[in-house]
C-alpha positions as CSV (number, residue, x, y, z in Angstrom):
1,X,-28.2,-20.5,-38.9
2,X,-30.7,-22.9,-37.7
3,X,-34.0,-21.8,-36.3
4,X,-33.3,-22.7,-32.7
5,X,-29.7,-21.1,-32.6
6,X,-29.5,-17.7,-31.2
7,X,-26.8,-15.1,-32.4
8,X,-23.8,-14.8,-30.1
9,X,-24.1,-11.8,-27.8
10,X,-21.3,-9.5,-28.2
11,X,-18.9,-9.1,-25.1
12,X,-18.9,-5.8,-23.2
13,X,-15.7,-3.9,-23.9
14,X,-14.1,-1.0,-22.3
15,X,-11.1,1.2,-23.1
16,X,-9.8,3.9,-20.9
17,X,-9.3,6.8,-23.3
18,X,-7.7,9.1,-20.5
19,X,-7.6,9.8,-16.8
20,X,-6.7,13.1,-15.1
21,X,-6.9,15.0,-11.7
22,X,-9.8,17.3,-11.9
23,X,-9.1,19.0,-8.6
24,X,-6.7,18.4,-5.8
25,X,-5.8,20.0,-2.4
26,X,-3.3,18.8,0.2
27,X,-2.8,20.7,3.3
28,X,0.0,19.8,5.8
29,X,-1.8,21.2,9.0
30,X,1.0,19.5,11.2
31,X,3.7,21.7,9.5
32,X,1.7,24.9,9.8
33,X,1.0,24.3,13.6
34,X,4.6,23.1,14.3
35,X,3.2,19.8,15.7
36,X,5.9,17.0,16.7
37,X,6.8,14.8,13.8
38,X,6.4,11.4,15.9
39,X,2.6,11.4,16.2
40,X,0.9,8.2,15.4
41,X,-1.7,8.9,12.6
42,X,-5.2,7.9,12.5
43,X,-6.5,8.0,8.7
44,X,-10.0,8.3,7.6
45,X,-11.0,8.0,3.9
46,X,-14.3,9.0,2.4
47,X,-15.1,7.9,-1.1
48,X,-17.6,9.3,-3.5
49,X,-18.5,8.1,-7.1
50,X,-19.8,9.8,-9.9
51,X,-20.4,9.0,-13.5
52,X,-22.0,10.8,-16.7
53,X,-22.2,10.4,-20.2
54,X,-19.9,12.4,-22.4
55,X,-20.5,14.1,-25.9
56,X,-18.9,11.2,-28.1
57,X,-20.4,7.8,-29.0
58,X,-20.2,5.4,-26.2
59,X,-17.9,7.7,-24.1
60,X,-18.5,8.1,-20.4
61,X,-16.7,9.9,-17.5
62,X,-16.4,8.2,-14.1
63,X,-14.9,10.2,-11.0
64,X,-13.5,8.9,-7.8
65,X,-13.6,11.7,-5.1
66,X,-11.4,10.8,-2.0
67,X,-11.5,13.0,1.1
68,X,-8.7,11.8,3.4
69,X,-8.1,13.1,6.7
70,X,-5.3,12.1,9.1
71,X,-5.5,12.9,12.8
72,X,-3.4,12.1,15.7
73,X,-4.5,9.0,17.6
74,X,-3.8,10.3,20.9
75,X,-5.4,13.7,20.4
76,X,-7.8,15.7,18.1
77,X,-4.9,17.4,16.1
78,X,-5.4,17.1,12.4
79,X,-2.1,16.1,10.7
80,X,-3.1,16.5,7.0
81,X,-6.1,16.6,4.7
82,X,-6.1,15.5,1.1
83,X,-9.0,16.0,-1.3
84,X,-8.7,14.6,-4.8
85,X,-11.2,14.2,-7.7
86,X,-9.7,11.7,-10.2
87,X,-11.5,11.0,-13.6
88,X,-11.3,8.4,-16.1
89,X,-12.7,8.7,-19.5
90,X,-14.0,5.5,-21.0
91,X,-15.3,4.0,-24.2
92,X,-17.8,1.4,-23.2
93,X,-19.6,-0.9,-25.9
94,X,-22.0,-3.8,-25.6
95,X,-23.2,-3.0,-22.1
96,X,-27.0,-3.2,-21.9
97,X,-28.6,0.2,-20.8
98,X,-29.9,-1.3,-17.6
99,X,-26.5,-2.5,-16.6
100,X,-24.6,0.6,-17.7
101,X,-25.1,2.7,-14.2
102,X,-23.4,-0.2,-12.1
103,X,-20.8,-0.8,-14.7
104,X,-19.8,2.8,-14.8
105,X,-19.8,2.8,-10.9
106,X,-18.0,-0.4,-10.3
107,X,-16.0,-1.6,-13.3
108,X,-14.7,1.9,-14.3
109,X,-13.4,2.8,-10.9
110,X,-11.6,-0.5,-10.6
111,X,-9.8,0.2,-13.8
112,X,-8.3,3.7,-12.5
113,X,-7.9,3.1,-8.9
114,X,-4.3,1.8,-9.2
115,X,-3.4,5.2,-10.7
116,X,-5.2,7.0,-7.9
117,X,-3.6,5.0,-5.2
118,X,0.1,6.0,-6.7
119,X,-0.9,9.6,-6.8
120,X,-2.2,9.6,-3.1
121,X,1.2,7.8,-2.0
122,X,3.3,10.3,-3.9
123,X,1.5,13.3,-2.5
124,X,1.4,12.2,1.0
125,X,5.2,11.4,0.7
126,X,6.1,14.7,-0.9
127,X,3.9,16.5,1.6
128,X,6.3,15.3,4.3
129,X,4.5,12.1,5.6
130,X,5.0,8.4,5.2
131,X,3.6,7.3,1.8
132,X,-0.2,6.5,2.3
133,X,-0.8,3.1,0.6
134,X,-4.7,3.0,0.3
135,X,-6.5,-0.4,0.9
136,X,-8.4,-1.7,-2.0
137,X,-11.8,-0.4,-2.3
138,X,-14.6,-2.8,-2.8
139,X,-16.6,-0.7,-5.5
140,X,-19.4,-3.3,-5.6
141,X,-20.1,-3.0,-1.9
142,X,-19.9,1.0,-2.2
143,X,-22.5,0.6,-5.0
144,X,-24.8,-1.8,-3.1
145,X,-24.7,0.5,-0.1
146,X,-25.6,3.6,-2.1
147,X,-28.5,1.9,-3.8
148,X,-29.7,0.6,-0.4
149,X,-29.4,4.0,1.1
150,X,-31.3,5.6,-1.7
151,X,-34.0,3.1,-1.4
152,X,-34.3,3.7,2.4
153,X,-34.6,7.5,1.6
154,X,-37.3,7.0,-1.1
155,X,-39.3,3.8,-0.5
156,X,-41.3,2.7,-3.4
157,X,-45.0,4.2,-3.2
158,X,-47.7,1.6,-3.0
159,X,-50.3,1.8,-5.6
160,X,-53.6,3.3,-4.4
């Protein structure tokens, strides 16, 4: 290799080792209260992300936590509540340490989201409602908003 050549940087790689539902709760409040079935729903979705290193070499866990509440548009009656904590286990290699946090909270959730979307659709359908097909989630915007929120809460201290 000549002096002015640099070694080729290895490309980041990710493998999904597994995915599972850590916790899930679905409550059909409309059926419990005997509300009419022809109600127009207003669905609110809250998304939280979490990631951590696991025991194995280059193994990480990323969790998508959804809190979905469906209320009647013409009132305050809650139709259903779905809470789910969905986890993916990943083997991540060749990602620089300073880029690992955003990688785990942007790229990893993108990989498992289609499976979570299907579960939400199935659970809401099996729970007596039309299947809820979640819109795509922009994990990059979520990450940027969370970083901005944390910086606003803890502004950098000026050197004295």
